[in-house]
C-alpha positions as CSV (number, residue, x, y, z in Angstrom):
1,M,208.9,64.2,140.8
2,K,209.7,65.5,137.3
3,G,207.3,68.1,136.0
4,I,205.4,68.4,139.3
5,K,205.7,72.2,139.3
6,F,204.1,72.3,135.8
7,R,201.3,70.0,136.9
8,L,200.6,72.2,140.0
9,T,200.6,75.2,137.7
10,I,197.9,73.5,135.6
11,L,195.9,72.8,138.8
12,S,196.2,76.5,139.8
13,F,195.3,77.8,136.3
14,F,192.1,75.8,136.1
15,Q,191.2,76.2,139.7
16,F,190.3,79.8,138.9
17,F,189.4,79.3,135.3
18,V,186.4,77.2,136.2
19,W,185.1,80.1,138.4
20,G,186.1,83.1,136.3
21,A,184.1,81.7,133.4
22,W,180.9,82.9,135.0
23,L,181.5,84.8,138.2
24,I,181.9,88.2,136.6
25,T,179.2,87.7,134.0
26,I,176.4,86.0,136.1
27,G,175.1,89.5,136.8
28,T,174.7,90.2,133.1
29,Y,173.0,86.8,132.7
30,C,170.5,87.3,135.6
31,L,169.8,91.1,135.4
32,N,170.2,91.9,131.7
33,A,169.3,88.7,129.9
34,K,166.8,87.1,132.3
35,G,165.4,90.4,133.6
36,W,165.4,89.3,137.2
37,T,165.3,91.8,140.1
38,F,168.3,93.0,142.1
39,P,167.1,91.4,145.3
40,Q,166.7,88.1,143.5
41,F,170.2,88.3,142.0
42,G,171.7,89.5,145.4
43,A,170.3,86.3,147.0
44,I,171.8,84.1,144.2
45,F,175.2,85.8,144.5
46,S,175.2,85.5,148.3
47,T,175.5,81.7,148.0
48,L,179.3,82.2,147.5
49,A,179.4,83.7,150.9
50,I,177.2,81.1,152.6
51,A,179.4,78.3,151.3
52,S,182.5,80.2,152.4
53,I,181.3,80.3,156.0
54,F,181.2,76.6,156.7
55,M,182.4,74.4,153.8
56,P,186.2,74.9,153.9
57,A,186.3,73.8,157.6
58,L,184.0,70.8,157.1
59,T,186.0,69.5,154.0
60,G,189.2,70.1,156.0
61,I,188.0,67.7,158.6
62,I,187.0,65.1,156.0
63,A,190.4,65.4,154.3
64,D,192.1,65.2,157.7
65,K,190.3,62.0,158.7
66,W,189.0,60.0,155.8
67,M,190.2,61.0,152.4
68,N,193.3,62.1,150.5
69,A,193.1,65.8,149.6
70,E,193.5,65.2,145.9
71,K,190.7,62.7,145.7
72,L,188.3,64.9,147.7
73,Y,189.3,67.8,145.5
74,G,188.6,65.8,142.3
75,I,185.2,64.6,143.5
76,L,184.2,68.2,144.5
77,Q,185.3,69.6,141.1
78,I,183.4,67.0,139.1
79,V,180.2,67.4,141.1
80,Y,180.6,71.2,140.8
81,G,180.9,70.8,137.0
82,I,177.8,68.5,136.8
83,I,175.7,71.1,138.8
84,L,176.9,73.9,136.5
85,L,175.7,71.8,133.5
86,Y,172.2,72.0,134.9
87,V,172.1,75.8,135.0
88,P,170.8,76.3,131.4
89,Q,167.7,74.3,132.4
90,V,166.8,76.8,135.2
91,N,164.4,79.5,134.3
92,D,163.5,81.1,137.6
93,P,165.7,82.8,140.2
94,D,164.5,80.8,143.2
95,T,165.6,77.6,141.6
96,L,168.9,79.1,140.5
97,Y,169.6,80.1,144.1
98,Y,169.7,76.5,145.2
99,V,171.6,75.3,142.1
100,I,174.3,77.9,142.5
101,L,174.4,77.2,146.3
102,G,175.0,73.6,145.5
103,A,177.8,74.5,143.1
104,M,179.4,76.9,145.6
105,I,179.2,74.2,148.4
106,C,181.4,72.1,146.1
107,Y,183.6,74.8,144.7
108,M,184.5,77.1,147.6
109,P,186.4,74.5,149.7
110,T,188.5,73.5,146.6
111,I,190.3,76.9,146.9
112,S,191.9,76.0,150.2
113,L,192.2,72.3,149.2
114,S,194.2,73.3,146.1
115,N,196.6,75.2,148.3
116,S,196.9,72.3,150.7
117,I,197.7,69.9,147.8
118,A,200.4,72.2,146.4
119,Y,202.0,72.7,149.8
120,T,202.0,69.0,150.6
121,I,203.5,67.9,147.3
122,L,206.1,70.7,147.2
123,K,207.3,70.2,150.8
124,R,207.5,66.5,150.4
125,D,209.6,67.0,147.2
126,G,212.0,69.3,149.1
127,Y,211.0,72.6,147.5
128,D,211.1,76.0,149.3
129,V,207.3,76.7,149.4
130,V,207.8,80.5,150.0
131,K,209.8,80.8,146.8
132,V,208.1,78.2,144.6
133,F,204.4,78.6,145.4
134,P,203.7,82.3,144.5
135,P,204.8,81.8,140.8
136,I,202.5,78.8,140.7
137,R,199.6,80.7,142.4
138,V,199.8,83.6,140.0
139,W,198.7,81.3,137.2
140,G,195.4,81.0,139.1
141,T,194.7,84.7,138.4
142,I,195.9,84.2,134.8
143,G,193.4,81.4,134.5
144,F,190.6,83.6,135.8
145,I,191.5,86.3,133.3
146,V,191.6,83.8,130.4
147,A,188.2,82.4,131.4
148,M,186.7,86.0,131.4
149,W,188.2,86.5,127.9
150,A,186.9,83.1,126.7
151,T,183.3,84.0,127.9
152,N,183.4,87.4,126.3
153,L,184.9,86.5,123.0
154,S,182.7,83.4,122.6
155,G,179.6,85.7,123.0
156,S,178.6,83.9,126.2
157,K,178.5,86.8,128.7
158,A,174.7,87.1,128.5
159,N,173.7,83.5,128.0
160,S,174.1,80.2,129.8
161,N,177.1,79.0,127.7
162,Q,179.3,80.7,130.4
163,F,178.3,77.9,132.8
164,I,179.0,75.2,130.2
165,I,182.5,76.6,129.7
166,G,183.1,76.4,133.5
167,A,181.4,73.0,133.8
168,V,183.5,71.2,131.2
169,A,186.8,72.7,132.5
170,A,185.8,71.7,136.1
171,M,185.1,68.1,135.2
172,L,188.4,67.8,133.3
173,L,190.2,69.4,136.2
174,G,188.6,66.9,138.6
175,I,189.8,64.0,136.5
176,F,193.2,65.5,136.2
177,S,193.5,65.9,140.0
178,F,193.3,62.1,140.4
179,T,196.6,61.8,138.6
180,L,198.4,63.9,141.1
181,P,200.7,62.4,143.9
182,K,198.8,61.2,146.9
183,C,198.2,63.9,149.5
184,P,197.1,62.7,152.9
185,P,197.2,66.0,154.8
186,P,199.2,66.2,158.0
187,K,196.9,65.3,160.9
188,S,197.6,68.5,162.9
189,I,194.5,68.0,165.0
190,S,194.3,64.9,167.2
191,K,191.4,62.5,166.9
192,D,190.4,63.3,170.4
193,A,190.0,67.1,169.7
194,G,186.5,68.4,170.1
195,I,184.4,69.7,167.3
196,I,185.1,73.3,168.5
197,E,188.8,72.9,167.9
198,Q,188.3,70.9,164.6
199,L,186.2,73.7,163.1
200,G,188.6,76.3,164.3
201,L,186.0,78.0,166.5
202,N,188.5,78.4,169.4
203,A,189.7,81.5,167.6
204,F,186.4,83.2,168.4
205,K,187.9,84.0,171.8
206,L,189.8,86.7,170.0
207,F,186.6,88.8,170.0
208,G,187.3,89.2,173.7
209,N,190.2,91.4,172.7
210,Y,189.0,95.0,171.8
211,K,191.6,95.5,169.1
212,M,191.1,92.1,167.4
213,A,187.3,92.5,167.7
214,L,187.5,95.9,166.0
215,F,189.7,94.4,163.3
216,F,187.3,91.6,162.5
217,V,184.3,94.0,162.5
218,F,186.1,96.2,159.9
219,S,187.0,93.0,158.0
220,M,183.3,92.2,157.8
221,M,182.4,95.8,156.8
222,L,185.0,95.9,154.0
223,G,184.2,92.3,153.0
224,A,180.7,93.6,152.1
225,A,182.4,95.7,149.4
226,L,184.8,93.1,148.1
227,Q,182.4,91.4,145.7
228,L,180.2,94.4,144.6
229,T,182.1,95.1,141.3
230,N,182.2,91.3,140.6
231,M,178.4,91.2,141.2
232,Y,177.4,94.3,139.1
233,G,180.4,95.4,137.0
234,D,179.6,93.5,133.8
235,S,175.9,94.2,134.0
236,F,176.6,97.9,134.5
237,L,178.9,98.1,131.4
238,S,176.7,95.9,129.2
239,G,173.7,98.0,130.2
240,F,175.1,100.9,128.2
241,G,174.1,98.9,125.1
242,T,170.5,100.1,125.6
243,N,171.7,103.5,124.6
244,P,171.9,103.7,120.7
245,A,175.0,106.0,121.0
246,Y,176.9,103.3,122.9
247,Q,175.5,100.0,121.7
248,D,178.4,99.2,119.4
249,S,181.1,100.7,121.7
250,F,184.2,98.8,122.8
251,V,183.0,99.0,126.4
252,V,179.7,97.3,125.7
253,K,181.1,94.6,123.3
254,Y,184.1,93.8,125.4
255,S,183.0,94.6,128.9
256,T,184.3,91.4,130.5
257,I,187.7,91.9,128.9
258,I,187.9,95.5,130.2
259,L,187.0,94.2,133.7
260,S,189.8,91.6,133.4
261,V,192.2,94.6,133.8
262,S,191.2,94.4,137.5
263,Q,192.7,90.9,137.8
264,M,195.8,91.9,135.8
265,S,196.3,94.8,138.2
266,E,195.9,92.4,141.1
267,T,198.9,90.4,139.9
268,L,201.0,93.5,139.7
269,F,200.0,95.0,143.1
270,I,200.9,91.8,144.9
271,L,204.5,92.4,144.0
272,T,204.4,95.9,145.6
273,I,203.1,94.8,149.0
274,P,206.5,94.1,150.7
275,F,207.7,97.6,149.8
276,F,204.5,99.3,151.1
277,L,204.3,97.2,154.2
278,K,207.9,97.9,155.1
279,K,207.6,101.7,154.5
280,F,204.1,102.4,155.8
281,G,203.0,99.6,158.1
282,I,199.9,97.4,158.1
283,K,197.4,100.0,159.2
284,K,198.3,102.6,156.6
285,V,198.4,99.9,153.9
286,M,194.9,98.8,154.9
287,L,193.8,102.4,154.8
288,M,195.2,102.7,151.3
289,S,193.0,99.7,150.4
290,M,189.9,101.4,151.8
291,F,190.5,104.6,150.0
292,A,191.2,102.7,146.9
293,W,187.7,101.2,147.2
294,V,186.4,104.8,147.4
295,F,188.0,105.5,144.0
296,R,187.1,102.1,142.5
297,F,183.4,102.8,143.0
298,G,183.6,106.6,142.5
299,L,185.3,106.2,139.1
300,F,182.6,103.7,138.0
301,A,179.9,106.3,139.1
302,Y,181.2,108.7,136.5
303,G,182.4,106.2,133.9
304,D,180.7,105.5,130.5
305,P,181.7,104.4,127.0
306,S,182.8,107.8,125.9
307,F,186.6,108.3,125.6
308,A,186.9,110.1,129.0
309,G,184.4,107.8,130.6
310,T,186.3,104.7,129.3
311,I,189.5,106.0,130.8
312,M,187.7,106.4,134.2
313,I,186.5,102.8,134.0
314,I,190.0,101.5,133.1
315,V,191.6,103.5,135.9
316,S,189.0,102.1,138.3
317,C,190.0,98.6,137.2
318,I,193.7,99.4,137.8
319,V,192.8,100.8,141.3
320,Y,191.1,97.5,142.1
321,G,194.4,95.7,142.4
322,M,195.4,97.9,145.3
323,A,191.9,97.8,146.8
324,F,191.7,94.0,146.8
325,D,195.3,92.9,147.5
326,F,196.3,95.5,150.1
327,F,193.4,94.6,152.4
328,N,193.4,90.8,152.0
329,I,197.2,90.3,152.3
330,S,197.9,93.0,154.9
331,G,194.9,91.8,156.9
332,S,196.2,88.3,156.8
333,L,199.7,89.5,158.0
334,F,198.1,91.5,160.8
335,V,196.5,88.2,162.0
336,E,199.8,86.4,161.6
337,T,201.8,88.9,163.6
338,T,199.3,89.6,166.4
339,T,197.8,86.2,167.4
340,D,199.1,83.3,169.4
341,T,200.7,80.4,167.4
342,T,198.2,77.9,168.9
343,I,195.3,79.6,167.3
344,R,196.9,81.3,164.3
345,S,195.4,79.0,161.6
346,S,192.0,79.3,163.2
347,A,192.4,83.1,163.4
348,Q,193.2,83.1,159.6
349,G,190.1,81.1,159.0
350,L,188.1,83.5,161.1
351,F,189.5,86.4,159.1
352,M,188.4,84.7,155.8
353,M,185.0,83.9,157.3
354,M,184.4,87.5,158.3
355,T,185.4,88.9,154.9
356,N,184.4,86.3,152.3
357,G,181.7,84.8,154.4
358,V,179.7,87.1,156.7
359,G,180.8,90.4,155.0
360,A,180.2,89.2,151.5
361,Y,176.8,87.7,152.4
362,L,175.7,91.0,153.9
363,G,177.1,92.9,151.0
364,S,175.2,90.7,148.4
365,K,171.9,90.7,150.2
366,I,171.8,94.3,151.4
367,S,173.1,95.8,148.1
368,G,170.5,93.8,146.2
369,Y,167.7,95.1,148.5
370,L,168.9,98.7,148.4
371,I,169.3,98.8,144.6
372,G,165.9,97.2,144.1
373,K,164.2,99.7,146.5
374,Y,166.0,103.0,145.8
375,F,167.8,102.9,142.5
376,I,165.4,101.5,139.9
377,L,164.1,104.4,137.7
378,P,160.5,104.7,136.6
379,D,161.3,103.3,133.1
380,G,162.7,100.1,134.8
381,S,166.4,101.0,134.2
382,S,169.0,101.2,136.9
383,N,170.5,104.4,138.3
384,W,174.1,103.2,138.2
385,H,175.5,106.6,138.9
386,G,173.6,106.6,142.3
387,I,174.5,103.0,143.0
388,W,178.2,103.4,142.6
389,L,178.3,106.7,144.4
390,T,176.5,105.1,147.4
391,F,179.0,102.3,147.4
392,S,181.9,104.9,147.3
393,I,180.4,106.9,150.2
394,Y,180.1,103.6,152.2
395,A,183.8,102.8,151.6
396,L,184.7,106.3,152.6
397,V,182.8,106.1,155.9
398,V,184.5,102.7,156.6
399,A,187.9,104.2,155.9
400,V,187.4,107.2,158.2
401,L,186.0,105.1,161.0
402,F,188.9,102.7,160.7
403,S,191.4,105.6,160.7
404,V,190.0,107.0,163.9
405,L,189.1,103.9,165.9
406,F,191.8,101.3,165.0
407,K,195.0,101.9,166.8
408,H,198.1,99.9,165.6
409,K,201.7,100.7,165.9
410,H,203.9,99.8,162.9
411,N,206.3,97.0,163.8
412,Q,208.6,96.6,160.8
413,G,210.5,93.7,162.5
414,A,207.3,91.6,162.8
415,V,206.3,92.2,159.2
416,M,209.8,91.3,157.9
417,A,209.9,88.2,160.1
418,V,206.7,86.9,158.5
419,K,207.8,87.9,155.1
420,H,211.0,85.8,155.4
């Protein structure tokens, strides 16, 4: 179909635009503007992880049995947008917890649904998915960056307009998705399959294998770190505005734009992964990711709006690309090259559940509790130096334990086979 790649690029762009409009700045909204506590914000942010645990699998079954993927996708995006429109009416953290949970229940499954829609349409139209999909998907990251800039430049990072930006775009995206070609997903699971198989829970037997169990435990431990700078980064940088010496600084005024360097770095590091995997192997690449997290947090600990401090913050954002990509993609390849084909999709789902679900949930809740208990100064301000240093030490402990406990021999042939 003529123009289908362009239409899928629009889908990818707005898929992440509608999330990027508020994900990085909700901490500034809750902590700085509303003055809510860290445990309260930690609970609100944990809703992303809760929705990641069960919603993608449930919507997958719905799309497999009863509804075209593009229609289900459209409905979820529109409802997500409607819920975001309600956020400005919410004035207490307990209510916002349930509102954001509702929004995330609608949004999180659309990430996998958007991939499914793109794969279905491209394959049906005879495209080589391996070649054609990545350039389309990279526009998702660009959409996320553009949304961050839009929120910052419109003066919305500390008010509820960030949710309005996301809401309007989400509803328009939902309507747009109804114009896409019909996408009844391939029914890979028989109607007679039990609920265990349909939900992908048969992959849990991998926990019976010591090496795989260890891998999933470390996935969970690192997953706890993956969203910390998304949670607190903008609040941390904006917080320097309380210091008269920094209140008009570039870092305070354009904190969200500075943080978008992280997403820009992500797009570049993706391109380096084949080289690093071939040369060093999956374990070493994952270790690089873990040590990158040590530097990501450590540089934030010593960063501030001074010239030298700003350089540290920007370098931290550049390091983020390696920290995020190298773990997620090499981890996914590890699952791909070490699990049986009959449970491979389920195993990938389990990897995502342990990182973006269980790990991210624990990271959100525990970090909120620890900051609220140990890192609030007598004057009510936050000890960000101590917070980031603690996160950095945590990442270092995880990296050292992984290096010692996880045994994996580099198999270049297996990696190259997956790549091709």
